Backbone bond lengths (Angstrom), bond angles and torsions (degrees), N, CA, C in turn:
res aa  C-N    CA-C-N  psi(-1)  N-CA   C-N-CA  omega(-1)  CA-C   N-CA-C  phi
1 M - - - 1.398 - - 1.509 113.62 -
2 E 1.331 118.73 -23.88 1.422 124.63 177.06 1.503 112.09 -66.47
3 L 1.316 119.59 -17.30 1.411 123.11 -177.31 1.499 115.04 -59.22
4 I 1.290 118.68 -34.70 1.485 121.18 -171.61 1.560 110.97 -107.79
5 K 1.291 119.68 -0.68 1.462 120.47 179.40 1.509 113.26 -60.17
6 N 1.297 121.76 -31.34 1.449 124.34 -175.97 1.506 113.54 -97.76
7 I 1.307 118.41 6.39 1.443 121.52 178.37 1.515 110.18 -69.29
8 Q 1.312 115.38 126.05 1.472 122.14 177.35 1.525 110.78 -99.70
9 L 1.333 116.82 123.71 1.458 118.44 -172.79 1.555 107.10 -119.65
10 E 1.359 116.06 149.66 1.448 122.26 175.54 1.539 105.73 -69.77
11 D 1.291 115.83 165.25 1.467 121.79 -177.83 1.540 110.46 -54.25
12 E 1.266 116.19 141.13 1.468 125.73 177.42 1.486 116.65 61.24
13 K 1.283 119.03 13.23 1.483 122.05 175.83 1.511 109.65 -96.14
14 I 1.347 112.96 144.80 1.485 116.71 -177.28 1.549 102.51 -128.31
15 F 1.320 112.89 136.82 1.493 121.59 177.58 1.530 109.31 -105.90
16 V 1.329 117.09 125.28 1.470 120.36 177.64 1.519 108.65 -128.94
17 A 1.325 117.06 132.14 1.477 124.06 178.77 1.512 107.61 -145.47
18 T 1.320 112.91 172.21 1.503 118.33 174.88 1.544 109.00 -123.34
19 C 1.302 113.76 148.49 1.420 121.60 175.15 1.519 105.71 -142.71
20 A 1.406 112.73 112.92 1.476 120.51 -171.59 1.551 105.09 59.65
21 D 1.337 118.64 -125.01 1.425 120.88 -179.11 1.542 114.02 -100.47
22 K 1.344 116.41 8.74 1.471 120.30 -175.09 1.538 108.35 -99.94
23 V 1.339 118.31 146.99 1.427 124.49 171.38 1.494 108.90 -100.48
24 L 1.344 114.76 127.53 1.453 122.57 -176.92 1.526 108.41 -107.07
25 V 1.338 116.26 128.81 1.430 121.23 -177.35 1.521 110.81 -130.09
26 R 1.300 113.36 137.56 1.489 119.74 177.49 1.521 108.63 -133.23
27 P 1.309 123.17 126.83 1.436 127.62 -5.64 1.517 112.50 -62.12
28 A 1.275 118.86 145.37 1.521 125.62 -175.69 1.468 109.14 -60.69
29 D 1.322 114.28 144.80 1.457 127.33 173.25 1.519 114.65 59.06
30 I 1.324 118.00 24.67 1.455 118.84 -178.02 1.513 114.36 -87.98
31 I 1.368 114.47 -21.52 1.447 122.31 174.69 1.499 112.63 -127.98
32 N 1.310 118.04 155.09 1.456 122.96 178.38 1.569 107.30 -83.30
33 T 1.260 117.94 118.64 1.451 121.59 -179.28 1.555 112.67 -105.05
34 D 1.338 116.11 8.71 1.516 117.95 -179.02 1.476 115.11 -50.88
35 S 1.336 117.58 -37.69 1.442 120.19 -178.51 1.522 114.58 -73.48
36 L 1.332 116.06 -11.89 1.459 124.06 179.61 1.526 114.76 -97.17
37 E 1.294 117.44 -22.39 1.467 121.34 -174.72 1.518 110.36 -107.40
38 P 1.359 116.75 143.14 1.439 125.21 -4.74 1.541 109.69 -72.44
39 C 1.313 114.69 141.33 1.487 119.41 -175.03 1.527 105.51 -93.38
40 N 1.342 115.20 93.07 1.443 120.29 -176.06 1.575 111.20 -120.39
41 H 1.385 114.75 21.99 1.425 122.36 179.38 1.542 105.40 -67.25
42 E 1.355 117.03 127.32 1.494 121.67 -172.44 1.532 110.27 -68.83
43 E 1.354 116.95 -46.20 1.472 120.79 -173.83 1.479 110.94 -87.43
44 A 1.333 117.09 124.49 1.458 123.46 178.82 1.550 110.72 -61.93
45 D 1.345 115.05 -39.08 1.485 122.69 -177.55 1.530 109.77 -54.26
46 T 1.292 115.39 -51.83 1.510 115.68 -176.91 1.519 111.12 -81.12
47 R 1.344 118.90 -24.67 1.429 121.05 176.87 1.535 110.98 -62.11
48 M 1.298 115.90 -34.45 1.467 119.95 -178.87 1.548 109.40 -66.09
49 F 1.329 117.11 -32.52 1.406 118.30 -179.19 1.520 113.53 -81.23
50 L 1.317 116.08 -19.89 1.453 120.44 170.02 1.533 107.70 -66.96
51 H 1.327 117.29 -40.67 1.476 122.58 174.33 1.528 110.93 -61.88
52 A 1.327 117.08 -43.64 1.439 119.71 178.16 1.522 112.83 -62.08
53 L 1.292 116.96 -40.96 1.482 123.44 177.83 1.524 108.11 -63.39
54 S 1.310 116.48 -46.60 1.478 121.18 177.70 1.545 110.84 -59.20
55 A 1.298 115.43 -41.95 1.503 118.07 179.11 1.538 110.93 -61.75
56 S 1.361 114.11 -44.15 1.433 119.67 178.69 1.555 111.28 -60.58
57 E 1.314 114.91 -43.35 1.469 119.90 -178.95 1.531 111.57 -68.67
58 N 1.326 117.58 -21.23 1.470 122.85 177.39 1.550 109.42 -93.65
59 G 1.279 118.95 9.28 1.464 121.36 171.45 1.541 114.98 100.35
60 S 1.307 120.56 2.18 1.416 121.32 177.95 1.560 110.48 -73.98
61 L 1.344 116.26 141.62 1.382 119.55 177.32 1.505 113.79 -112.81
62 K 1.340 118.10 -8.75 1.414 126.72 178.93 1.507 109.79 -132.24
63 V 1.429 115.33 128.03 1.418 118.04 -179.22 1.548 106.70 -133.26
64 K 1.388 114.50 136.48 1.479 120.70 176.14 1.554 105.37 -117.27
65 I 1.342 115.12 131.63 1.459 123.49 175.96 1.528 110.16 -114.14
66 R 1.273 116.19 132.57 1.507 122.14 178.92 1.488 107.04 -111.29
67 S 1.386 115.88 122.51 1.443 120.89 -178.40 1.479 107.79 -157.34
68 N 1.330 117.19 153.53 1.455 122.14 173.06 1.550 111.46 -102.53
69 D 1.258 117.59 9.80 1.452 125.33 -178.33 1.535 108.30 -105.42
70 T 1.370 117.10 116.56 1.443 119.82 -178.06 1.529 112.34 -71.20
71 D 1.302 117.85 -13.06 1.455 118.15 173.46 1.539 112.37 -58.35
72 I 1.304 115.20 -25.43 1.498 118.28 178.09 1.496 111.60 -61.44
73 I 1.355 116.77 -34.89 1.464 120.36 175.19 1.488 112.49 -59.94
74 E 1.307 118.71 -48.74 1.470 120.30 -179.36 1.500 111.83 -68.63
75 L 1.313 119.47 -40.55 1.477 120.07 174.39 1.480 112.99 -64.34
76 G 1.311 118.23 -40.97 1.457 122.83 177.75 1.543 111.78 -62.38
77 T 1.336 116.14 -39.86 1.487 115.00 178.58 1.510 112.10 -71.78
78 A 1.339 118.45 -33.00 1.456 121.15 176.52 1.471 114.10 -71.18
79 L 1.341 116.69 -34.65 1.470 119.07 -173.22 1.543 113.46 -97.90
80 F 1.322 119.16 -10.23 1.464 121.29 -174.97 1.501 113.06 -51.83
81 P 1.328 120.64 -46.65 1.495 119.85 -178.33 1.508 114.11 -57.05
82 Q 1.361 117.52 -30.01 1.505 120.48 -175.75 1.534 110.09 -86.00
83 L 1.367 118.65 -11.42 1.443 117.76 -171.50 1.583 110.33 -87.31
84 D 1.284 119.92 -9.22 1.446 123.02 177.93 1.540 112.75 53.63
85 L 1.358 113.91 45.49 1.484 120.98 177.84 1.537 110.05 -113.28
86 E 1.280 115.54 152.33 1.471 120.64 171.60 1.508 112.09 -76.58
87 E 1.382 115.83 -39.65 1.423 122.66 -175.55 1.514 109.90 -137.93
88 L 1.336 112.95 137.43 1.544 120.68 172.89 1.475 105.90 -136.39
89 E 1.334 114.50 120.24 1.455 119.07 177.75 1.561 107.57 -117.36
90 V 1.341 116.80 145.05 1.473 120.79 174.96 1.550 103.32 -125.16
91 T 1.353 114.90 127.02 1.459 124.91 178.02 1.548 106.98 -108.03
92 F 1.290 117.40 130.42 1.461 119.79 173.48 1.526 111.26 -146.87
93 G 1.317 115.13 162.64 1.448 119.15 -178.50 1.505 109.86 91.77
94 S 1.322 118.28 -175.11 1.461 123.57 175.43 1.531 109.87 -155.35
95 G 1.328 113.11 161.87 1.460 119.84 178.24 1.591 112.06 53.89
96 K 1.326 116.93 -127.15 1.434 120.48 -178.80 1.502 114.31 -68.87
97 T 1.338 118.51 -17.44 1.480 123.07 -177.84 1.542 110.59 -96.94
98 L 1.347 117.15 2.04 1.496 118.96 179.95 1.495 110.57 -59.99
99 R 1.360 113.60 128.32 1.503 118.73 -179.43 1.506 109.27 -131.41
100 V 1.274 116.74 143.29 1.482 125.75 175.91 1.517 106.36 -117.46
101 I 1.349 119.37 116.22 1.410 125.35 179.15 1.526 108.05 -106.86
102 K 1.358 115.94 117.12 1.527 122.08 179.47 1.504 105.26 -87.17
103 I 1.320 117.17 100.94 1.451 123.56 -177.87 1.540 109.30 -65.44
104 H 1.318 119.51 -37.70 1.426 121.92 178.55 1.543 112.91 -59.85
105 Q 1.317 115.48 -36.03 1.508 120.52 177.51 1.489 109.05 -70.57
106 L 1.335 118.69 -40.92 1.441 121.52 175.91 1.507 112.77 -58.83
107 Y 1.314 114.68 -42.44 1.493 119.23 179.62 1.497 110.50 -62.13
108 N 1.301 116.55 -45.03 1.433 120.17 179.44 1.539 114.39 -63.97
109 A 1.395 114.49 -35.16 1.408 120.29 -179.56 1.542 113.60 -75.33
110 L 1.362 115.59 -43.72 1.431 120.31 -178.15 1.542 116.36 -82.18
111 G 1.300 113.77 -35.48 1.475 117.75 -178.70 1.545 111.95 95.75
112 A 1.310 115.20 160.50 1.431 125.20 -176.18 1.546 112.99 -58.81
113 E 1.339 116.76 -43.78 1.441 119.69 -174.86 1.507 113.93 -61.68
114 K 1.294 119.22 -42.97 1.475 122.43 178.88 1.554 109.95 -70.17
115 F 1.361 114.89 -38.13 1.415 119.60 -179.59 1.563 109.24 -60.50
116 Q 1.364 118.40 -42.39 1.409 122.07 -179.56 1.522 111.07 -60.09
117 A 1.329 119.41 -34.48 1.431 124.96 -176.19 1.520 112.29 -77.43
118 L 1.339 118.55 -19.22 1.492 120.60 -173.92 1.550 115.18 -62.87
119 L 1.296 118.66 -38.98 1.468 120.76 -177.29 1.522 106.95 -68.61
120 L 1.270 124.48 -43.37 1.434 126.08 174.82 1.544 108.78 -61.52
121 F 1.306 119.56 -49.17 1.386 124.29 179.19 1.511 110.91 -55.59
122 H 1.297 117.65 -42.97 1.508 122.09 178.19 1.468 110.81 -64.61
123 S 1.337 120.09 -40.54 1.463 122.22 178.75 1.486 111.87 -65.25
124 L 1.322 118.63 -32.01 1.490 120.10 179.25 1.526 112.63 -80.23
125 T 1.333 116.49 -35.22 1.440 119.97 -175.60 1.512 113.55 -86.18
126 G 1.314 116.34 -15.92 1.436 123.76 177.06 1.534 114.31 78.75
127 C 1.297 113.67 -161.34 1.442 121.07 -171.22 1.537 113.57 -79.16
128 D 1.339 116.12 -171.36 1.462 123.39 179.47 1.501 114.29 -53.99
129 T 1.352 115.28 -33.98 1.474 118.34 -176.05 1.521 114.18 -81.96
130 T 1.333 119.45 -8.32 1.425 122.15 178.21 1.556 104.97 -89.04
131 T 1.337 114.53 119.63 1.449 119.44 -174.32 1.516 112.44 -101.33
132 S 1.385 117.08 -14.03 1.482 116.75 179.33 1.534 107.34 -152.12
133 L 1.329 110.59 166.35 1.486 121.21 177.99 1.539 103.91 -120.89
134 F 1.356 115.52 109.37 1.460 121.68 -175.61 1.502 114.24 52.40
135 G 1.386 114.95 40.51 1.466 119.85 178.28 1.536 116.30 84.37
136 V 1.377 115.28 -2.28 1.463 117.82 179.61 1.551 106.01 -104.88
137 P 1.301 119.72 128.11 1.437 121.53 179.34 1.504 114.60 -57.28
138 K 1.310 118.41 148.04 1.450 122.21 -175.19 1.506 111.64 -57.16
139 H 1.287 118.13 -46.68 1.490 118.65 -176.46 1.484 112.13 -64.04
140 T 1.381 119.16 -31.71 1.463 121.37 178.23 1.524 111.32 -73.97
141 T 1.384 114.25 -37.50 1.419 118.84 177.53 1.536 113.29 -59.33
142 F 1.325 115.57 -45.67 1.460 120.24 -179.77 1.493 111.70 -69.68
143 K 1.327 117.50 -42.11 1.432 124.23 -178.21 1.546 110.18 -60.31
144 N 1.351 117.45 -40.70 1.440 120.16 -174.95 1.540 111.91 -91.58
145 G 1.303 117.17 -5.91 1.447 122.73 -174.08 1.460 112.57 -75.03
């Protein structure tokens, strides 16, 4: 719990993380984390979206997720409509490869129909290490689908 005590945040920003089965919040006690504890969700990818949903339920309209797993992008695009947020950003990479993906802008550009298909598409194509579906590259499969 000592890990987040020294985190300095800009006005109105809230930091939420997990450590073992505990939810850590800074500033302390600013949101209700009862629906998140004990936090024993095995996959970090989906755990982050439980946090995003909780943030939305606690009145947040903007959520930023930091991850080095690109699966977060696909999950974010599929789940964005259910999160009731105005903005969802996913940041991944570091240094020169640091990228910020604005999920809400993708949603507006692609439309609801393609967004609904993304979660199924992700489950068929697999994780980051899966480069193709039956020999067809992922980006080609989605584009032609």
